[in-house]
N, C-alpha and C positions, 0 to 999 in steps of 0.2 A: 730400721728395726732389726734387732737380732733375730736370727732364724728360730731360736727356741721360744720366741714370743708369738709366733704365728700359731693360731688355733689349729690349722691344718697339720702343722708339724707335730704338735702335741697329740692330736688325735691319731695320726699315723703311728707315732711311737706307742701309744696306748694299744692300738690294734695289734701291733707286733708283740707287745708284752702279753696280751690276752692269748694270742696264738702260742707263744712260748709256754704260758701257764698250762694250757691244755696238753701241749706236747710233753710236759714234765709233770703232769698231774698224777695224783695218787693212783687213779684207776686206769691210766693210759696203758700201762704195761699189760693189763688184763684184756684190753681191747685194741691191741697194737695193730690188728689187721685192718683197721679203718682209718680213713683220713679225718681231719677236723671237719671238713665239709660234710662228709657222710654222717658224722656225729650230730651236727646241727640239724640235718634233715631228719635223722631218726628222732631227735628230740622234738622237732616240729610235728612230726606225724604222731608221736606218742602223746603230746599235749593236746592233740586234736582228734582223739579217738572217737569223740561223739559226733563227728561229721565226716563225710566223704572228702578226701583230699585228692586233687588231681595235679598233674604236672604243672598246669597253669597256676595253681596256688603256690607251688614251690618257686616258680619264676617270679611271682609277685612278692612273696615273702622275702626272698633273698636277692631280689633285684638283679636277676640274671636273664640272659637271652634264652630263647626256646632251645637253640642248639646246645647251649651249655647245660641246661637242665636235662635235656634228653640224654646227653653223654653221661652225666653224673648218675642219673637214674638207671641207665643201661648197665653201668659198671656196678651199681648197687645190686641190681638183679643178678648179675654174674657172681657176685660175692655172697648171694643168698641173704641179703639184708632186707630187700623189699620184693614184692611181686605186684604186678598189675592185674587187677580183676575187673571184668566187665560189670557194669551196673545194670540193673534190671530195666530202668526207665529209658536207657539209650545204649544200644550195643556198641556204638562207636566210642563211648566214654569208658576210660579205664581208671579206676581209683587206685591209689597207692596204699598198699597194706604192708605192715611190718611182719617179717617172718619171726619165728620163735627165736632164732639167733639174734635178731635185732632187738627183740623185747628185752633180753638180758643186758644188751649193750645200753639200751635206753635208761635202765635203772642206774647203771654205773655213770653214764654221761650226766644224768640229772644230779647225782651226788656232787660231781665235779663242778657242774654249772652253779649249783647252790653255793658251794665253797667259793667260787669265783665271785659271785654276786655279793656274798658277805665280805669278802676281802676288798672288792672294789668300793663298796659303800661304807666301809668301816668309819665311824665317826660322823656319818651323815644322819640327819633326822629324816622322818618321813616326808616332810615338806620339801627338804632339799633334794631328796631322791626324785620326787614328783617333778620338781622344777628342772632338774637335770634331764630327765626324760623328755620334758617339753622342749628344752633347748635342742637336744639331739634331733628330735622329730622336726623341728623348724629348720635346722641346718640341712637335714636330708631333703625336706620339701623344697628348700631354696635351690639345692643342686638339681633336683628333678626338674623344677621349673626352668632353670637356666639351660639345661640340656634340651628341653622341649622347645625353647625359644630359638635355638640355633638352627 
């Protein structure tokens, strides 16, 4: 089988194109001080303003280890993008809160993410978009299950 016929090769290429899209996106120059990872976390926090988000939620959402999430969040704190705040029900828990600086970045990032979604799904109808999301979720679940079985 030719290498370009492997689904994994195509997905890896798509992932790289998505990364390059954001690196060259219209608003990237305005928010050049942040990495793509920081942008995704800011967007995640912004989309979940209605609930408390903790480091554990970031680990789960982005499928990263505790140490990776901790390092990224520490760096985001240093860059004044997030702060950790105690929650009243448990002093040991610290929720992640966007700073004012990150709030403006969230708006710009959301514009670029919307443009990316529109570009990626150009020519797709709603049923096709839904089916694609289901396929990607199944592939992700398959990989998770495979890793857990090892």
